[in-house]
Every structure is written in C-alpha cells, then in structure tokens.
C-alpha positions as CSV (number, residue, x, y, z in Angstrom):
1,M,-38.4,-2.5,-37.9
2,N,-38.4,-2.0,-34.2
3,K,-35.3,-1.8,-32.1
4,I,-35.2,-5.5,-31.1
5,E,-35.8,-6.7,-34.7
6,R,-33.1,-4.4,-36.0
7,V,-30.4,-5.6,-33.7
8,R,-31.4,-9.3,-34.1
9,A,-31.3,-8.9,-37.9
10,A,-28.0,-7.2,-37.9
11,I,-26.5,-10.0,-35.8
12,A,-28.0,-12.7,-38.0
13,G,-26.9,-11.0,-41.3
14,Q,-30.5,-10.3,-42.4
15,P,-31.7,-7.1,-44.1
16,V,-32.1,-4.0,-41.9
17,D,-33.8,-0.7,-42.5
18,H,-30.7,1.0,-41.2
19,P,-27.8,-0.1,-39.0
20,P,-28.5,-0.2,-35.2
21,M,-26.7,2.6,-33.4
22,T,-25.5,2.9,-29.8
23,I,-23.1,5.0,-27.8
24,W,-22.0,5.1,-24.2
25,Y,-19.9,6.8,-21.6
26,H,-19.1,6.4,-17.9
27,F,-21.8,8.1,-15.9
28,G,-19.8,8.3,-12.7
29,N,-22.6,6.9,-10.6
30,Q,-20.7,4.1,-9.0
31,H,-21.5,5.6,-5.6
32,S,-25.2,5.5,-6.3
33,S,-28.0,3.0,-5.8
34,A,-29.2,0.4,-8.3
35,E,-32.3,2.5,-8.7
36,V,-30.3,5.6,-9.7
37,T,-28.0,3.6,-12.0
38,A,-31.0,2.1,-13.8
39,Q,-32.7,5.5,-14.1
40,V,-29.7,7.2,-15.5
41,H,-29.2,4.6,-18.2
42,L,-32.9,4.5,-19.2
43,E,-33.0,8.3,-19.4
44,F,-29.9,8.3,-21.6
45,F,-31.3,5.5,-23.8
46,A,-34.6,7.2,-24.2
47,H,-33.3,10.7,-24.8
48,Y,-31.0,9.7,-27.7
49,D,-33.4,7.0,-29.0
50,L,-30.7,4.4,-29.3
51,D,-31.2,1.0,-30.7
52,L,-29.2,-1.0,-28.2
53,L,-28.3,-0.1,-24.6
54,K,-24.9,-0.8,-23.2
55,L,-25.2,-0.9,-19.4
56,M,-22.0,0.4,-17.9
57,N,-20.6,-1.5,-14.9
58,D,-18.5,0.7,-12.6
59,F,-19.2,-1.1,-9.3
60,D,-15.9,-2.4,-7.9
61,Y,-14.6,-5.9,-7.5
62,P,-14.0,-6.2,-3.8
63,N,-10.6,-6.5,-2.1
64,P,-10.4,-8.9,0.8
65,P,-11.1,-7.1,4.1
66,G,-8.2,-5.0,5.3
67,H,-6.5,-4.7,1.9
68,E,-6.3,-1.7,-0.4
69,V,-4.1,-3.4,-2.9
70,M,-3.0,-7.0,-3.7
71,A,0.8,-6.5,-4.0
72,T,2.3,-9.9,-3.0
73,P,1.7,-13.6,-3.6
74,A,0.4,-13.9,-0.1
75,D,-2.1,-11.1,-0.8
76,L,-3.3,-12.9,-3.9
77,Q,-3.7,-16.1,-2.0
78,R,-6.5,-14.4,0.0
79,L,-8.7,-14.1,-3.0
80,E,-11.8,-16.3,-2.8
81,R,-15.1,-17.1,-4.4
82,F,-17.9,-15.0,-3.2
83,E,-21.7,-14.7,-3.6
84,V,-22.0,-12.1,-6.4
85,T,-25.4,-10.8,-5.1
86,K,-23.8,-10.0,-1.8
87,S,-20.9,-8.1,-3.3
88,P,-20.8,-4.7,-4.9
89,F,-21.9,-6.5,-8.1
90,G,-25.2,-7.0,-6.4
91,A,-26.2,-3.4,-7.0
92,Q,-25.4,-3.9,-10.7
93,L,-27.6,-7.0,-10.8
94,Q,-30.5,-5.0,-9.2
95,A,-30.0,-2.4,-11.9
96,V,-30.1,-5.1,-14.5
97,E,-33.5,-6.3,-13.1
98,R,-34.9,-2.8,-13.3
99,I,-33.7,-2.2,-16.8
100,A,-34.9,-5.5,-18.0
101,K,-38.4,-4.8,-16.7
102,A,-38.4,-1.3,-18.3
103,L,-37.1,-2.4,-21.7
104,K,-39.0,-5.7,-22.0
105,G,-40.4,-6.0,-25.5
106,K,-38.9,-2.6,-26.4
107,A,-35.1,-3.0,-26.7
108,L,-32.2,-5.3,-25.9
109,F,-29.4,-4.3,-23.6
110,V,-26.0,-5.8,-22.8
111,D,-24.1,-5.7,-19.5
112,T,-20.5,-4.6,-19.4
113,M,-17.8,-6.8,-18.0
114,F,-14.1,-6.6,-17.7
115,N,-12.1,-9.8,-18.2
116,A,-10.3,-11.4,-15.3
117,W,-6.9,-9.9,-16.1
118,N,-8.3,-6.4,-16.4
119,T,-10.4,-6.9,-13.2
120,L,-7.2,-7.9,-11.4
121,R,-5.3,-4.9,-12.7
122,R,-8.1,-2.3,-12.3
123,N,-9.4,-3.3,-9.0
124,L,-6.8,-5.3,-7.1
125,T,-3.1,-5.3,-8.0
126,K,-2.8,-1.8,-9.6
127,E,0.9,-1.0,-10.2
128,A,1.9,-4.4,-8.8
129,T,0.4,-6.2,-11.8
130,E,3.5,-6.3,-14.0
131,P,6.0,-7.2,-11.2
132,L,3.7,-10.0,-10.0
133,M,3.3,-11.4,-13.5
134,S,7.1,-11.4,-13.9
135,T,8.2,-12.8,-10.6
136,H,5.2,-14.8,-9.3
137,P,3.2,-16.0,-12.4
138,E,1.8,-19.1,-10.7
139,A,0.2,-16.9,-7.9
140,V,-1.2,-14.6,-10.6
141,E,-2.7,-17.6,-12.5
142,R,-4.3,-18.9,-9.3
143,A,-5.8,-15.4,-8.5
144,L,-7.1,-15.0,-12.1
145,G,-8.8,-18.4,-11.8
146,V,-10.7,-17.4,-8.7
147,I,-11.6,-14.0,-10.2
148,N,-12.8,-15.7,-13.4
149,E,-15.0,-18.1,-11.5
150,N,-16.7,-15.1,-9.8
151,L,-17.0,-13.3,-13.1
152,I,-18.7,-16.4,-14.7
153,A,-21.1,-16.5,-11.8
154,Y,-21.9,-12.9,-12.4
155,A,-22.3,-13.3,-16.1
156,L,-24.8,-16.1,-15.7
157,A,-26.7,-14.0,-13.1
158,T,-27.0,-11.0,-15.4
159,L,-28.2,-13.1,-18.2
160,E,-30.8,-14.8,-16.0
161,R,-32.0,-11.3,-15.0
162,G,-32.6,-10.2,-18.6
163,A,-29.5,-9.0,-20.2
164,A,-29.3,-10.0,-23.9
165,G,-25.6,-10.6,-23.6
166,I,-22.3,-9.4,-22.1
167,F,-20.0,-6.8,-23.4
168,L,-16.6,-8.3,-22.5
169,S,-13.7,-5.8,-22.5
170,V,-10.5,-7.6,-23.3
171,P,-7.3,-5.5,-23.4
172,A,-5.4,-8.0,-25.6
173,S,-3.0,-5.4,-27.0
174,E,0.7,-4.7,-27.0
175,E,0.4,-1.6,-24.8
176,F,-1.0,-3.7,-21.9
177,V,0.6,-7.2,-22.2
178,T,3.1,-9.1,-24.3
179,R,1.8,-11.8,-26.6
180,E,3.2,-14.4,-24.1
181,Q,1.5,-12.7,-21.2
182,Y,-1.8,-12.6,-23.2
183,E,-1.6,-16.3,-24.0
184,R,-0.9,-17.2,-20.4
185,F,-2.8,-14.8,-18.3
186,M,-5.7,-13.7,-20.5
187,R,-6.8,-15.9,-23.3
188,P,-7.6,-19.2,-21.4
189,L,-9.8,-17.3,-18.9
190,D,-11.6,-15.3,-21.6
191,L,-12.5,-18.5,-23.5
192,A,-13.6,-20.2,-20.3
193,L,-16.0,-17.3,-19.5
194,L,-17.4,-17.0,-23.0
195,N,-17.9,-20.7,-23.3
196,A,-19.7,-20.7,-20.0
197,V,-22.3,-18.2,-21.4
198,R,-22.4,-19.7,-24.9
199,G,-26.0,-20.4,-25.8
200,K,-27.3,-18.3,-22.9
201,G,-27.4,-14.9,-24.6
202,E,-28.2,-13.6,-28.1
203,C,-25.8,-10.6,-28.2
204,H,-22.4,-11.3,-26.7
205,I,-20.0,-8.6,-27.7
206,L,-16.2,-9.0,-27.6
207,H,-14.7,-5.5,-27.0
208,A,-11.1,-5.8,-28.2
209,H,-9.6,-2.9,-26.3
210,G,-6.3,-1.3,-27.5
211,A,-4.4,0.1,-30.4
212,K,-2.1,-2.9,-31.1
213,L,-4.4,-5.8,-30.8
214,Y,-3.6,-9.5,-31.0
215,L,-6.6,-9.7,-33.4
216,D,-5.7,-13.0,-35.0
217,R,-6.3,-14.7,-31.6
218,L,-9.3,-12.6,-30.7
219,L,-11.2,-13.5,-33.8
220,E,-11.4,-17.0,-32.6
221,Y,-13.4,-16.0,-29.5
222,P,-17.0,-17.4,-29.4
223,A,-19.0,-14.1,-29.6
224,H,-21.7,-12.6,-31.8
225,V,-20.2,-9.1,-32.3
226,L,-16.7,-7.6,-32.5
227,S,-16.3,-4.1,-31.0
228,W,-13.0,-2.3,-31.5
229,A,-11.5,1.2,-32.2
230,D,-11.3,1.0,-35.9
231,L,-10.3,4.7,-36.2
232,N,-7.8,4.4,-33.3
233,G,-5.3,1.7,-34.1
234,G,-7.4,-0.3,-36.5
235,P,-7.9,-2.5,-38.4
236,S,-10.4,-0.7,-40.6
237,I,-14.0,-1.9,-40.9
238,A,-13.3,-3.1,-44.4
239,E,-10.3,-5.2,-43.3
240,A,-12.2,-6.7,-40.4
241,R,-15.0,-7.6,-42.7
242,R,-12.6,-9.6,-44.8
243,R,-11.2,-11.3,-41.8
244,T,-14.2,-12.4,-39.8
245,P,-17.9,-13.3,-40.2
246,L,-18.7,-11.7,-36.9
247,T,-21.1,-8.7,-36.8
248,L,-18.9,-5.6,-36.6
249,M,-19.4,-2.7,-34.1
250,G,-17.6,0.6,-34.5
251,G,-17.2,3.5,-37.0
252,I,-17.0,6.5,-34.6
253,D,-13.7,8.0,-33.3
254,H,-14.3,8.0,-29.5
255,V,-11.0,9.8,-28.7
256,K,-11.8,13.0,-30.7
257,F,-15.6,12.7,-30.4
258,P,-16.3,15.8,-28.1
259,Y,-14.0,18.0,-30.3
260,S,-15.4,16.8,-33.6
261,S,-18.0,18.7,-35.6
262,A,-21.3,17.2,-36.5
263,T,-20.2,17.4,-40.1
264,L,-17.1,15.3,-39.4
265,L,-19.0,12.8,-37.4
266,R,-21.6,12.4,-40.2
267,A,-18.7,11.7,-42.6
268,Q,-17.4,9.0,-40.2
269,V,-20.9,7.4,-40.2
270,A,-21.0,7.4,-44.0
271,A,-17.5,5.9,-44.3
272,A,-18.3,3.2,-41.8
273,R,-21.6,2.2,-43.5
274,A,-19.9,2.1,-46.9
275,Q,-17.2,-0.3,-45.6
276,A,-19.5,-2.4,-43.5
277,G,-22.2,-3.1,-46.1
278,E,-25.9,-3.5,-45.7
279,T,-26.0,-5.7,-42.5
280,K,-23.9,-7.4,-39.8
281,F,-22.9,-3.9,-38.5
282,I,-23.7,-1.8,-35.4
283,L,-22.7,1.8,-35.5
284,A,-20.9,2.7,-32.3
285,P,-17.8,4.4,-30.9
286,G,-14.6,2.4,-30.6
287,C,-14.8,2.8,-26.8
288,S,-16.4,5.2,-24.3
289,V,-16.8,8.7,-25.4
290,A,-16.1,11.6,-22.9
291,T,-18.9,12.4,-20.5
292,Y,-18.8,16.0,-21.6
293,S,-19.8,15.2,-25.2
294,F,-22.6,17.6,-26.0
295,P,-26.0,16.2,-27.0
296,P,-26.1,17.6,-30.6
297,L,-23.1,15.5,-31.5
298,I,-24.7,12.3,-30.3
299,Q,-27.9,13.3,-32.1
300,A,-26.1,13.9,-35.3
301,V,-24.5,10.5,-35.3
302,R,-27.9,8.9,-34.5
303,D,-29.6,10.8,-37.3
304,A,-26.8,9.9,-39.8
305,A,-27.3,6.2,-39.0
306,R,-30.9,6.4,-40.0
307,R,-30.5,8.2,-43.3
C-alpha cells in the first residue's frame, strides 16, 4: 500500500499492511516565511518517512491594533471578523499551498487548528480568561462567536488549498474548564466548526487535549479520528475502542518520549497495536513530543509500526 491508501483504509476500517504512523513537534518557526515553514515540514516528513503529515500552526491569532491582551469586556467588544488571507494565518495558508503541491498524489496532510476557546486563551485573554468567564460570560460568548467565524473561514480555506482535514485541538478537560464552562464556552462552537467542514475533508481529527477529559461529550463530535493521550490520563486504547467507532490515534507517551529508550518505545507500539486491532488505528504520540527528541527514537517507533 502507498501512504494515501494506508491512511484511507485505516479511516474506513479496511485492511492495512501496517498501521499508519505519524509524529510531530513544534518547530518554532512562527517567525519564518511560508516557504520556510513548508520546507521544514516536508523535510521532517521525508526524513522520517511518515505516513501522514500533521502541519503545525504556530502563527498567531491577531489582537486588535494597540492591544497586547484582551482583559476587559470592552476589549473583547473590539474583536471583529477579518480576512484570513490578510492576517498572520495567511502565511500558514501559503505554506498549505506549497505542501499540497509537494505531496500531491504521495501523501495526505492535516492542518492544525486550536478551537475558539483555546484561541481566546492562548492568543488574546491570557490570564484574564478565567475572570472574564466568571464575571462577564456574555462578553466571552460574543468574542468566541467572532473568533469561531474566523476559524471556520480559515478551516474552509485550508481545505480548499489541499489539506485532507483539520486537526482540531479541544482542551475539554477538568484542568482547563469545568464541565459547565465546557458546555457553555466550548462545545457549541466546536460543533459549529466541525459541522461547517463536514463533507469537505476526508481526515478530520479531533484532538482531545488533557488528562481528565469530558470524553462522553467529545465522542459525539463529527470527526473521522480521535486523538488523545492514552498513556497520560487515558482512557486506554482498548477502552476507547469499546466506546467509539472512530478511528483511534495514539499509543506513544509524548511526555516521556525524549527520555525513553527505543526498547521501551517499541513495547508501547506493540501494546498499542494489540489493543487497537488490525485497522482503524493511526500510531502517534498523545500530543507534541519535545523538539529535542533524537532521531533514533522516532525511527524506532516508525520501524516498529511496520513490523
């Protein structure tokens, strides 16, 4: 099987010669051009001979002019729709075009996105996130709605340019939000985004980020693949297999990865494959591995996937 056939078969629940394998880390090139971003990803993909490329997305969501942080309801009121190609996301879309051209007919790739709540927290409100949710929930909801509209526009643009799907990071976990906050500030927007791209991609991946997930609610999301840290908070691959028909993505401990031996990592691969079964599984870390992870470790995981 070639790389495209292997990934498509795994998603469809058809026989595969071996599970597709991918891995990723943050390259730290958010200051670079689209050309450099694309080149770094393509070199990484080719060097490790991966089956599926996860394109990292470290370009920032822009603050309104004159603002470093959105800390008040008045600040949030200034958030507006924008043309994604003319924002920092435009560089990412240019990288998508380059990667799509280079991988056409050879491999599929997905583009990373952070959901509206995570975008608000990571890029805009920072430490003001929790106080704003508590004291001005309506202002937060309005801001999230604007952000989500921009994210939907971006998602459609990346799919139009050749991405096979989006890798949507959703921190629906107790260490980030309460269940009530998740239901109010996260879930409706996640569903709106995923429904907007439904039928427009073949490999939408829901990345359930966190150690204490609201997994019962996440399993209802319209996606093709579930990615989560099965070795860092769970549930296990075997349990997830019992709970959902989605293709599963995991098996590798991303937290301890750079300090694990090749022997230990091969054992993780074997255990993951035994739990997952013969198909509907993509071998991957539970989240980003450290950038200082040495090549022999990544190569050992790749080779173990193909035995």
